[in-house]
N, C-alpha and C positions, 0 to 999 in steps of 0.2 A: 457649975452644976446646970445642967438643961432642964428647959420647961416647957411642956407642949402647951401651946396657946392655940385658941380659935380666933382668927382672924375673920371680920366681918366687913363686908364691903357693900356700900350704898350703891345701887344702881339707879335706871331713870326711874322718876318718880319718887325717889326716897324711898322706894323698895330695897328690903335688907335682905342679903341674898349670901351664902356660905359660900367662900370661894374653896378653900383645902386645910389642912390641918398642916402645919410644917413644926420643924423641931425650930425653937428659938435658944438662940445663943447667946451666951453671956454678954458681948460685947455688940455696937453696931456693926462694927467693921467683921467681924465673924458673920453675923447675920447676910449681910451683903454676899459674901463669898458662901455662904449655904444656896444663898438665891443662886449663885452665877453656876456653881457648881450642879445644882437640881436641872437646870435652862441645858448644861452640857449634857449631861446623861440623859435628858429627854431627846436632844438631837441626835445621840449618837444610836439611841434605841430607834429611833426613827429609820434613821440612815441604815440602820441593818435591817428592820423589816422589810423595808421598800427592795433590797437588794433582793432577801429571800425569795419577795414575791413577783420580783420579775420589773420593776416598774422604776422609774425615777420621781423622785420627788419634785423635780423642776422642769418646767416647757420644756420638749424636745423636738425640733423641726423635723419634719420624715417628708423630704423629696419637696418641699415648697419654697417658696420666695416671699421675703417681707420688702414694705417699699425701704426706699433708700433712706438712710438716717435714722431707720426707727431701732429699737432692740431687737436681737433674736427672740428673748424669752416672751416680749409682750409688745405689742402694736395697739398704739391709743387706748392704753389702758386696759387693753383685752386680752386674757390667754388665749397663744392660738391653738386652734383645735388640732388634733394628732388627723392626719389624713393616710390612706393604702397610696402606695405607690401607685402613678399614673401606667395604666396598661396602654399599648399600642391600640387605638381602633381597629376594627375589622372592617376589611372594605369589600364589597359584594362585587361592587362596579367596579372594573377597571379603569372605565373611564372618570369615574370619581376618585381616584387616586389621591392621597393628600389630606381627601375631606372627612374628616372623623363623624361616626354616626352620631355621638351625642358630646355635648360640649362636658369638660371636668369641672368640677365642683372646689372651689376655692373658699376661704375663710379668712374673711377680714384683711385681704391683700388681691392687689392686684399680679397677674401673670406677666410676663415679659411676651411680648409680640410675636418673638420667636420660638415660643416654645415647642410649637408644633414641630419645627426645623429638628428638636434635639429627638424625635420620636423616631426607633426604625421603623425603614420602609418595610411595608409588607411583603412577605415572599409569596410570588407570584408561580403558579404552576413552570416548568421549563416547556420551551417550545418544541413542538414535534418534529424534527428534523425529517428529510426524506433519508431510510435506511441505503447506502450503498449496493451496487449491485456487483454483486459477485459471481463469476464465471467459473460456474463448477465443472459446465459441460459445452459442447459446441451445439449450442443451441441458440438461435435467432430469430427476430419477428421476420427476416428476409427468407422466405424458402429459396430464392437463388443463392444467396450465401452458405448454405448447409451441404454437409455432405450427404446427407439421405437425400435431398432433391433430387430433380429428375433432370439428369446431363444435358446438353447440347447435342441438338442434332448432329453437327460436326463432332463433335466426342463420339457418339454412337456410331456414326459410319467409319471413324477412326479404329473405333475399337472391332466393328465387325470386320475391316481387311486385317485386323491385327490377329484375330480367332480364326479367319478363312486361311490364311498363308502360316498358320502355328503349323509346327511339325505332326499334330495329330490329324489336322484335316488336311494335310497334303499325303499322309499316308494313304487315308481314305479316298482322295480323289487318285491318287497311284494304282491302290487297286482296282476302282473303277474301271480305268483305263487300262490298267493289264487285261480286265475281262473282254474289255471293247475292241482291243487291238487284236485278239483270240478270233473272236467272231467277225472281224472285218476282213483277217489275212487268212481265212480257213473258209472253209465251204460253208461253213453255219448262216452266213446273212443269206447265201442265195438261197437253199434250201429252206428257209422259214418264208422266204419272199414266194417261193413256188406251192409252197405247202397253202398259205395264206390266200393266193391268187385260184387255189383249185376249190377252197372250200369257202370265201366268199364271192370272189367275183365273177365265178361260173357256177354260182348257185342257183336254182330256177327262180328265187325273188329277190329283189333287191331290198328286201326290209332290214337285214344285217348290215347291209352296204351304207344305205341311208341312216341308218344308227349312228355307227362308228363314225360316219361324216360329219354328224350334226354339230360336235364340238370344235370343229377345226377353227373359226374364227375366235374363238376364246385363247389362241397362242397368238393372236396378231398384236403386238404390240401398240399400234395406233388405235385400239380400242380401250385396252387393257389398261394401258397407263392415265390415262386421263381420269377412269376409274379408281384406280389406286389412291390417287392425288385428290380426289373430289373424297373421297372417304376419310383421307388424312386430314384435311380442313376439318371436314364438320367434328371429327375428332376433337380438335384443337378449339372448336368452339362451343361444342356442349360440354355440361356439367352431369349429364345421366349416366348411369353407369352402362347402358347399351349403347348411345352415342361414342363413349371414352372407346367401349371395345371396338367400335367400328373402326373410330380413328387409331387402333391400334393396329388393327389388320391391315387397313390401307400405308400405315408406315413400315410395318415389318414387309410388306410387298414390293415397296419402294427400295428400301434399305439393301433386299436380296435383290431386287436387279441392278443396283448400282453396284453391289459387290461382287456377282457372279458373271452381268453380262459382258466386262472386259476380257475375263478367261476366258467365254465361249467365244468371242471372235477370232480370239487369238488361236485357241486349240482347231476352231474351223479349218485356218489356215493351216495349221500345224499337220494334222492329219492327210489334208489333202484328198479325200477321199469324193466319189460323185455321186450322184443319183441311181436311182435303179434302171432308169432309162436312159444312162450315159454308161454303164459299162459295169465292170466291176467295182466290188467296196472296200479294194484293197486299199492302203494306205499309202498315199505320195505327196510327200512334205512338199509344200506349197503349190500343188497342183491344181488344185479344185479348193471351195471352201465350204463343204458342205457333209465333213467330217463330224460335226456336232450339229442336232437339230436344233434349230432357234424356237422353231413352234414349241417342240418339246419342252424348252426349258421355259419360255414366257406363260405358257398353256397349267402350269404343274405346282408354278410357284405361289399362287394364291390358296390351293387345296393345302398345299405343304403350309403356308402359313397358318390356316383352320389347325391344321390338325396339330402343331406344334402350341397352340393357344387354347386349347382345348384339355380338360384335366380327366374327362371320363374317356377312359380306353374303349368304350365302343365307339364313342363319337371320334377319337383318336384315328381308329382302325378304319371308318368309315371315310374319312378324309382323305387317308393315303389311297383309298380303294380307287376314289373319284380323281385323284391326281395324276390316274393315267389313263384319262379319257382321251385329251389331247393328244398325247403320245401313239394312241394307239387309231388315231385318225390321219398320223400320217402314215402308218403303214398301211390301213386300208385303202389310203390314195395312190399308194404308191409313190409316194413324196420321199422317203428315208427308208434305208435300211434298218432291219431293229438294233445294229448295236450304234447306229445314229442316235436313234430315239432313245436307246438307253443311257449313251453319254451324257444328252440331255438333260434327261431326268435326274440322272447322276448329279450332275452340277449343281443345278437348282435346289436340290436335296441338301449337298455340302453347301453352299451358301444359306439357305435357310437353316439349318442347323449353326453355321456361324453368328447369326443373327440371332439366335435363339439364347445362346452361349452370352450374349451382349446382354439380351436383356434380363437374364437369371441372373448375370455378376460373374458367372464362373471362371472369367479372363485370369490371365495371372498377373497381367500389369492394369494398372487404372490411373486416369489423368482426371483430378481432380481441384476445385477452388482450395484454399485453407484461409480460412479468417479466423482472427483472433482477437482477446481485448485492446492488443497493443501490436496485430502485426496483421498483414494481408498478403495474398501471394497464390502460389500453386504450387501443387506436389506432386510428385510422379512416383507411384509405387511400382515394383515389380517383385513379385514372388517365387522363388525356385525352391 
């Protein structure tokens, strides 16, 4: 039979204090077993409650170290304090890489010297590398290597000759020489010459004669060629639009001379016609060198170049009209027949048209440099 007893314990100073009520057992052995069972139940209850709450009743280390030879739960009789995990320091200046902004807090132990070595390195922004150059079109800084750049003078002159001796231009030249042959080998030249003498040379006043004689020296290459060269050089040195226009005019005149002068010299000998004071205008191959007027050729080409450079129809027509001034002076002075003057102007016009075709890029062939990322060379293009 069990009996409930109240156990009193005497504390410090003799104070009586009630501890608790325990169930009394009949024997002393049963009494100790009851005490042990009660302590076990209390331990199990405490362990269960600690698991439900989510904490441990024993000291637990979190990302910390203790001194060598100390217990993991206690160090020098002090319970270790739980610390949060050490976060890597934020480095604001890249030159201070590896230096923490604030020292971490430790309790009751000393951290090893190499603790900072275990921290992960801060993430630095990736360096900005230069972007690779992609060649999507034939565009380069040096304009001399581009397809749209101005070709060299040698290339332009070669294109001029190609255009001049093309089938279409030779057909135009042939048409002009066919008309000149009809005029020279019939009475047309002689009839025009006599009518002009009766109207101008035998006029009561020399006003018309002097007016038509004035532009004669414009057909002298000794004076005109240096002017063309100076104008071309001015355009090469000037960046102003007006200066560049003058340079283009001088260049066109020089190129027209280079293209048309050799055929003029050849056709003068091929036709073999003489001057009016020398006799008939009929062609006699290789007998004389006056079948084509050189003054008419040289005096008309600068105005033909101006006409082809002009965009306004009225200005173009005006320059074409002025281009016949020097040829008329040769008829006025009695130095050439009409057919010879017409052939000189016709050859200058065909040569200027060849130069204009080169300027406009209308030729069916092209020779230009070809440059790419991994290659360089030349290209010959022929269209048909």
